[in-house]
N, C-alpha and C positions, 0 to 999 in steps of 0.2 A: 515489453513482450511481458512482464509482470503482471501490468496491467490487463493485459491481453487474457492472460490465464484467469486472474483473478474472475474478470467479466464474463467468461466463458457460458454461454447457456447450453442446457442439457441438447441431444441431438433431436430431430424432429422424428414423430413418430413412437415415442415413448408410452404407454399405457402410465394411468394415476401411479401405481405401485414399483415401476420401472423410474419413472420421474425421482421418486421419493428417495428408492435405492441410489440413482445417479447422483443426486444431490447429497446424501448420506456417505455415499463411499468414493467420490470423487470432487464435487464442487467444494464440501465443508472442507477436507483435508489438503486441499489445492490453497483454497483461500487462506486457510489458516500459514501454508509454507511459505504464501506470498508475502502475508503482513509481517511474519518473522524475517524475511529476506529483506525487504524495505526497514526494518527496523536496523538490522544488524549492518545494512549498508550506512546509517544512520551514525550508530555507535562505535563503529572499529575505527580506529584511526587510520587517517589519509584514504578512507573510501571516498568520501564525500567530503569537497572542501567549499571556500567561499566563490572556487573559481567556477564550481559546478552548478552554476545559477540555473541553466535548461533542466536539468537534473532535479534541483530543488522546487524549481518551478512545477514541474508535472508530478513530483511528488506532492505538492501541496494542493495541486486540481484533483488528482486524486482524493486526497483526505477529504476535501471539501465535497466532493462529489458523495464518496460512499461511506464518512463519518456517522452521519444521521441513521443510516440503516443498518450498518454491521458493527458493532461495538469493538471488535478486535482492531478498528481502523484508528479508535481512539488512543492507542498505545503509540502507533505511528504518529499520530497528530503531535501527542506530547515530546515524544521525543524529536521531531523536527523542531519543536517550537522553542524545547531546551536547546538543542544545537545554535541554531539562528540568533537564540538571546544570550549564547556564551561569551564571555569577555575576550577566549580566544580566536575567536568566529568573527570574520569580517560582515559587518549588516549587509545584506544586500539593499540594493535599490532597485525596486521593482518598477520603478515609474519608465 
């Protein structure tokens, strides 16, 4: 659900000014909230554990797709890498 909100495109039929307003007033704030939500899931105790392989794989795919385009995603990428490399976290085998 978070990824779908992050990737939401502007409604059809907007002129250039309306599209810019939509991006500034809806898309940018929503993307910021999505990034913050993902990061909080990763840093808060017991939200994401090594047993949450599917969630971690989805976050990893999200990071791989969006990190080159959206600078804020680098925060999620860094937090995800720190978590997975933590000695308290069971390292996942993606094979």
